[in-house]
C-alpha positions as CSV (number, residue, x, y, z in Angstrom):
1,X,0.0,0.0,0.2
2,X,1.9,3.0,-1.2
3,X,-0.5,5.2,-3.1
4,X,-1.2,8.7,-1.7
5,X,-4.7,8.0,-1.8
6,X,-4.7,4.9,0.8
7,X,-2.2,6.5,3.1
8,X,-4.2,9.7,3.4
9,X,-7.1,7.6,4.5
10,X,-5.5,5.8,7.3
11,X,-4.1,9.2,8.8
12,X,-7.4,10.9,9.0
13,X,-10.6,9.2,10.3
14,X,-13.4,10.2,8.2
15,X,-17.8,9.9,9.3
16,X,18.5,21.6,5.1
17,X,15.9,24.1,3.4
18,X,13.6,25.5,6.2
19,X,13.9,26.5,10.1
20,X,13.9,23.4,12.4
21,X,11.6,24.0,15.4
22,X,12.9,22.5,18.8
23,X,9.9,21.0,20.4
24,X,9.5,21.3,24.3
25,X,10.2,18.3,26.5
26,X,6.4,18.2,26.9
27,X,3.2,18.5,24.9
28,X,2.3,22.5,24.7
29,X,-1.1,23.7,25.8
30,X,-4.0,23.2,23.5
31,X,-4.6,25.6,20.6
32,X,-4.9,29.1,22.3
33,X,-8.2,31.0,21.9
34,X,-6.3,34.6,22.1
35,X,-6.7,35.2,18.4
36,X,-10.6,33.9,18.5
37,X,-11.9,37.6,17.5
38,X,-9.0,38.3,15.3
39,X,-10.5,39.0,11.5
40,X,-7.6,38.5,9.4
41,X,-5.0,35.1,8.3
42,X,-3.5,33.1,11.3
43,X,-0.4,31.6,12.0
44,X,-0.4,27.7,13.4
45,X,2.1,25.7,15.1
46,X,1.4,22.0,15.8
47,X,2.3,18.2,15.2
48,X,0.8,16.7,11.9
49,X,2.5,13.6,12.9
50,X,3.8,11.8,16.2
51,X,7.1,9.3,16.1
52,X,6.6,6.0,17.8
53,X,2.6,6.0,18.4
54,X,0.1,3.7,16.5
55,X,-2.4,5.5,14.9
56,X,-6.4,4.3,14.5
57,X,-5.4,2.6,11.3
58,X,-2.6,0.8,12.1
59,X,0.5,2.5,11.1
60,X,3.6,3.8,13.6
61,X,6.0,6.2,12.1
62,X,9.8,6.1,12.9
63,X,12.2,9.2,13.8
64,X,13.4,9.9,10.5
65,X,11.2,8.7,8.2
66,X,10.3,12.2,6.8
67,X,13.9,13.2,6.7
68,X,14.6,12.6,3.2
69,X,11.5,13.8,2.1
70,X,12.1,17.2,3.7
71,X,15.4,17.5,2.4
72,X,14.1,17.2,-1.1
73,X,11.6,19.9,-1.3
74,X,10.7,22.8,0.4
75,X,8.6,23.6,3.0
76,X,6.2,25.5,0.5
77,X,5.8,22.6,-1.8
78,X,4.2,20.8,0.9
79,X,0.5,21.7,0.4
80,X,-1.7,23.0,3.3
81,X,-5.3,21.4,2.3
82,X,-9.1,21.2,4.4
83,X,-9.8,17.6,5.1
84,X,-7.4,16.2,2.5
85,X,-9.4,17.6,-0.5
86,X,-6.5,19.0,-3.3
87,X,-9.1,21.5,-4.3
88,X,-9.8,23.0,-0.9
89,X,-6.1,24.8,-0.1
90,X,-6.6,26.8,3.3
91,X,-3.1,28.2,3.3
92,X,0.5,27.9,2.8
93,X,3.1,25.9,4.8
94,X,5.7,28.1,6.5
95,X,8.4,25.8,8.2
96,X,8.4,21.7,8.6
97,X,10.9,19.9,10.5
98,X,11.7,17.0,12.7
99,X,12.4,16.7,16.4
100,X,12.1,14.2,19.2
101,X,8.3,14.3,19.0
102,X,7.5,14.1,15.8
103,X,7.0,16.2,12.1
104,X,6.3,20.0,13.6
105,X,4.5,22.3,11.0
106,X,4.1,26.0,11.0
107,X,1.7,27.7,8.6
108,X,-0.5,30.6,7.5
109,X,-4.1,29.9,7.3
110,X,-5.9,32.2,4.5
111,X,-9.0,34.0,5.5
112,X,-9.3,34.9,1.7
113,X,-9.7,31.3,1.0
114,X,-13.4,30.3,1.6
115,X,-12.0,27.0,3.4
116,X,-9.2,29.0,5.1
117,X,-12.2,31.2,6.4
118,X,-14.4,28.2,7.6
119,X,-11.1,26.5,9.1
120,X,-10.0,29.7,11.0
121,X,-13.6,29.9,12.5
122,X,-13.5,26.6,13.7
123,X,-9.8,27.0,15.2
124,X,-10.7,30.3,16.7
125,X,-13.4,28.9,18.9
126,X,-11.9,25.3,19.8
127,X,-14.3,23.2,17.6
128,X,-11.3,22.0,15.5
129,X,-7.7,21.2,16.0
130,X,-6.8,17.9,14.0
131,X,-4.1,17.6,11.6
132,X,-3.3,15.0,9.2
133,X,-0.6,14.2,6.7
134,X,-1.0,13.1,3.1
135,X,2.0,10.9,2.0
136,X,3.2,8.0,0.2
137,X,5.5,5.0,1.8
138,X,8.6,4.5,0.4
139,X,9.6,1.8,3.1
140,X,7.8,-0.1,5.4
141,X,7.3,-3.6,7.1
142,X,5.3,-5.1,9.3
143,X,5.5,-5.9,12.9
144,X,4.7,-9.6,13.4
145,X,4.0,-8.9,17.3
146,X,1.4,-6.0,16.8
147,X,0.9,-6.0,13.1
148,X,1.6,-2.7,13.0
149,X,2.6,-1.3,9.7
150,X,6.0,0.9,10.5
151,X,6.9,3.6,8.3
152,X,11.0,4.6,7.9
153,X,10.8,6.3,4.9
154,X,7.8,8.5,3.4
155,X,7.3,11.3,0.9
156,X,5.6,14.0,2.6
157,X,3.1,15.1,0.0
158,X,0.8,17.4,1.9
159,X,-0.5,18.3,5.6
160,X,-4.3,18.9,6.2
161,X,-6.8,20.4,8.9
162,X,-9.1,17.7,10.1
163,X,-11.9,17.0,12.1
164,X,-11.1,13.8,13.2
165,X,-7.1,13.2,12.9
166,X,-5.9,9.3,12.6
167,X,-3.0,10.2,15.1
168,X,-5.1,11.4,17.8
169,X,-1.8,13.4,19.1
170,X,-1.4,15.2,16.1
171,X,-2.6,18.7,16.7
172,X,-2.5,22.3,16.5
173,X,-0.8,23.6,19.7
174,X,-0.9,27.1,18.9
175,X,-2.9,29.9,17.0
176,X,-1.7,33.5,16.3
177,X,-2.3,36.5,14.4
178,X,-0.6,36.9,11.3
179,X,1.8,38.7,11.2
180,X,3.3,37.6,14.1
181,X,4.0,40.0,17.0
182,X,7.6,39.0,17.5
183,X,9.8,40.8,15.1
184,X,12.3,38.3,14.5
185,X,9.2,35.6,13.5
186,X,7.5,38.5,11.3
187,X,10.7,39.0,9.4
188,X,11.1,35.0,8.9
189,X,7.6,34.7,7.7
190,X,7.7,37.4,5.6
191,X,10.6,36.0,3.7
192,X,8.8,32.9,3.6
193,X,5.6,34.3,2.3
194,X,7.6,36.0,-0.7
195,X,9.1,33.2,-2.0
196,X,6.3,30.9,-1.3
197,X,2.5,32.7,-2.0
198,X,2.2,36.5,-2.6
199,X,1.1,38.4,0.4
200,X,-1.7,40.1,-1.0
201,X,-2.9,37.4,-3.4
202,X,-3.8,33.4,-3.1
203,X,-2.6,32.8,-6.7
204,X,0.9,31.4,-5.2
205,X,-1.3,28.4,-3.8
206,X,-2.4,27.1,-6.9
207,X,0.5,26.0,-9.0
208,X,1.1,22.2,-8.0
209,X,-2.6,21.7,-6.4
210,X,-4.0,20.0,-10.1
211,X,-0.6,17.6,-10.1
212,X,-1.6,16.7,-6.5
213,X,-5.0,15.9,-7.0
214,X,-3.7,13.9,-10.3
215,X,-1.1,12.0,-7.6
216,X,-3.7,11.2,-4.8
217,X,-6.6,9.9,-7.3
218,X,-4.7,7.8,-9.5
219,X,-5.0,3.8,-9.4
């Protein structure tokens, strides 16, 4: 099972080139609601995947599984989607990196995009905080004792905001305003936005989405 479509389904329960973020030793607090009344875009921080914790579909991702993929592509080339739908981008990914806990993601959610506005409304009232990944498995094996699929190398295709993450610990831990209040962060994000997606246009998000959709629906 190495198609993107199957692996996406396993990671959502459905009814170097970028800055590496260093995680705290313990999980951070749930997403802050301080920006609940903010009218504009937002920045989210969280974990899209947690190492060495089996998900509800029987997958377990090992540390280092994303290393090759992260070295091969810029963070902005990994798409930020709504509920794994390649036709529903919600913003742009600013930074991705592995740390001891898992795959950390920092992203800008854009209100100018219809699904982005919907996601922001739910994030700001605490109604949604799930994260999930779409990927293609490169190397994996089956643990005979547990039956789990152990993933050691994957191609990361997209990160999604989801209602029910297959990996229950994969969550948004911080919600903040765009641009960030911190000057250093604001500068860093501005540079990433300039090279990834135009500040005042969502057009920069569209290239590559059609290719992603074709890949996700390929047999």
